[in-house]
NUDO-158969 format. One record per residue (C-alpha): y, x negated, z; residue in three letters. Coordinates in Angstrom, 2 decimals. Last residue first. Layout:
+---------+---------+---------+-----+
|      yy |      xx |      zz | res |
+---------+---------+---------+-----+
|       Y |       X |       Z | ALA |
...
+---------+---------+---------+-----+
! end
This chain:
+---------+---------+---------+-----+
|      yy |      xx |      zz | res |
+---------+---------+---------+-----+
|   -6.12 |  -38.69 |   19.74 | ARG |
|   -3.68 |  -35.98 |   18.73 | ALA |
|   -2.77 |  -34.86 |   22.24 | ASP |
|   -1.66 |  -31.27 |   21.92 | HIS |
|    1.51 |  -30.34 |   23.70 | GLY |
|    2.58 |  -28.64 |   26.85 | VAL |
|    6.17 |  -29.38 |   27.65 | TYR |
|    7.92 |  -29.08 |   30.99 | ILE |
|   11.49 |  -30.36 |   31.22 | GLY |
|   12.82 |  -27.31 |   33.04 | ALA |
|   14.99 |  -26.41 |   30.04 | SER |
|   11.97 |  -26.80 |   27.76 | ALA |
|    9.85 |  -24.55 |   29.98 | PHE |
|   12.55 |  -21.87 |   29.84 | LEU |
|   12.94 |  -22.47 |   26.10 | PHE |
|    9.25 |  -21.74 |   25.49 | PHE |
|    9.22 |  -18.81 |   27.93 | ALA |
|   12.17 |  -17.23 |   26.13 | GLY |
|   10.56 |  -17.87 |   22.75 | LEU |
|    7.41 |  -16.07 |   23.87 | GLY |
|    9.34 |  -13.25 |   25.54 | LEU |
|   11.40 |  -12.72 |   22.40 | SER |
|    8.38 |  -12.81 |   20.08 | VAL |
|    6.43 |  -10.31 |   22.16 | SER |
|    9.40 |   -8.04 |   22.84 | SER |
|   10.36 |   -7.84 |   19.18 | LEU |
|    6.76 |   -7.34 |   18.09 | CYS |
|    6.27 |   -4.49 |   20.58 | SER |
|    9.56 |   -2.86 |   19.61 | SER |
|    8.87 |   -3.04 |   15.87 | LEU |
|    5.25 |   -1.92 |   16.14 | ILE |
|    6.08 |    1.10 |   18.29 | GLU |
|    9.09 |    2.09 |   16.20 | LYS |
|    7.03 |    1.87 |   13.01 | GLY |
|    4.17 |    3.88 |   14.53 | ILE |
|    6.38 |    6.91 |   15.03 | GLN |
|    5.29 |    9.28 |   17.75 | ARG |
|    6.29 |   12.98 |   17.60 | LYS |
|    2.77 |   14.50 |   17.47 | ASP |
|    1.54 |   12.35 |   20.35 | ASN |
|    4.38 |   13.31 |   22.68 | THR |
|    7.17 |   10.86 |   23.44 | VAL |
|    8.03 |   10.15 |   27.09 | THR |
|    5.53 |    7.57 |   28.31 | MET |
|    5.21 |    5.53 |   25.12 | GLU |
|    8.98 |    5.46 |   24.61 | TYR |
|    9.58 |    4.38 |   28.19 | GLY |
|    7.03 |    1.58 |   27.84 | ILE |
|    8.59 |    0.44 |   24.56 | PHE |
|   12.12 |    0.56 |   26.01 | TRP |
|   10.97 |   -1.54 |   28.98 | ILE |
|    9.38 |   -4.06 |   26.61 | ALA |
|   12.58 |   -4.13 |   24.50 | SER |
|   14.71 |   -4.79 |   27.58 | VAL |
|   12.31 |   -7.46 |   28.88 | VAL |
|   12.20 |   -9.28 |   25.54 | GLY |
|   15.96 |   -9.19 |   24.97 | ILE |
|   16.58 |  -10.51 |   28.49 | PHE |
|   13.95 |  -13.23 |   28.09 | LEU |
|   15.48 |  -14.29 |   24.76 | PHE |
|   18.99 |  -14.50 |   26.21 | LEU |
|   17.91 |  -16.23 |   29.42 | ALA |
|   15.92 |  -18.83 |   27.49 | ALA |
|   18.83 |  -19.49 |   25.11 | ILE |
|   21.15 |  -19.96 |   28.08 | ASP |
|   18.69 |  -22.28 |   29.85 | PRO |
|   18.21 |  -24.34 |   26.64 | TYR |
|   21.99 |  -24.70 |   26.10 | VAL |
|   22.34 |  -28.17 |   27.62 | ALA |
|   19.45 |  -29.49 |   25.54 | THR |
|   21.52 |  -29.13 |   22.36 | ASN |
|   19.73 |  -27.00 |   19.83 | PHE |
|   18.16 |  -27.59 |   16.40 | LYS |
|   15.94 |  -30.45 |   17.64 | ALA |
|   13.95 |  -28.08 |   19.84 | LEU |
|   12.86 |  -25.92 |   16.90 | LEU |
|   11.94 |  -28.92 |   14.74 | LEU |
|    9.95 |  -30.51 |   17.57 | LYS |
|    8.09 |  -27.22 |   18.13 | ALA |
|    7.26 |  -26.92 |   14.42 | ALA |
|    6.09 |  -30.56 |   14.26 | PRO |
|    3.64 |  -29.93 |   17.11 | SER |
|    4.48 |  -31.61 |   20.36 | LEU |
|    3.30 |  -34.92 |   21.82 | PRO |
|    6.78 |  -35.92 |   23.02 | LEU |
|    8.73 |  -38.91 |   21.69 | GLN |
|   10.61 |  -36.87 |   19.07 | SER |
|   11.89 |  -34.49 |   21.77 | ALA |
|   14.36 |  -37.10 |   23.01 | ASP |
|   16.08 |  -35.66 |   26.07 | ASN |
|   14.36 |  -38.11 |   28.38 | SER |
|   11.67 |  -38.04 |   31.05 | GLY |
|   10.24 |  -34.66 |   30.11 | MET |
|    7.15 |  -33.81 |   32.11 | ALA |
|    4.11 |  -33.66 |   29.84 | VAL |
|    1.17 |  -31.33 |   30.30 | PRO |
|   -1.78 |  -32.47 |   28.19 | ILE |
|   -4.02 |  -30.47 |   25.90 | TRP |
|   -6.81 |  -32.75 |   24.62 | GLY |
|   -9.95 |  -30.76 |   25.38 | ARG |
|  -10.31 |  -32.42 |   28.82 | ALA |
|   -6.74 |  -31.40 |   29.65 | ILE |
|   -7.56 |  -27.81 |   28.80 | ARG |
|  -10.67 |  -27.91 |   31.00 | ARG |
|   -8.63 |  -29.43 |   33.85 | SER |
|   -6.08 |  -26.63 |   33.52 | LEU |
|   -8.74 |  -23.91 |   33.55 | PRO |
|  -10.11 |  -25.31 |   36.84 | SER |
|  -13.45 |  -27.04 |   37.25 | SER |
+---------+---------+---------+-----+
! end
């Protein structure tokens, strides 16, 4: 069995968006709250912004790790850039899926 079929068997269901009403989707309350704050027309723009920020900060992190010597490294910079890229790429992927009308939510049966 595939990973997707195992997820579906555990209650995770992919849902294609038929309308712009996020309240009818089986999403967590936090995801519904986040989607309700923005007009659906700006989802692609938000996705592009977050993905751009995430990719730029990931590239900066990789460049920093490759060029700075061990005695000059600052853990704060590493943590900040890695957290920024992780959160930005996660939100970018979330809004990218939302703009395409693809939601993955938990079925609360």
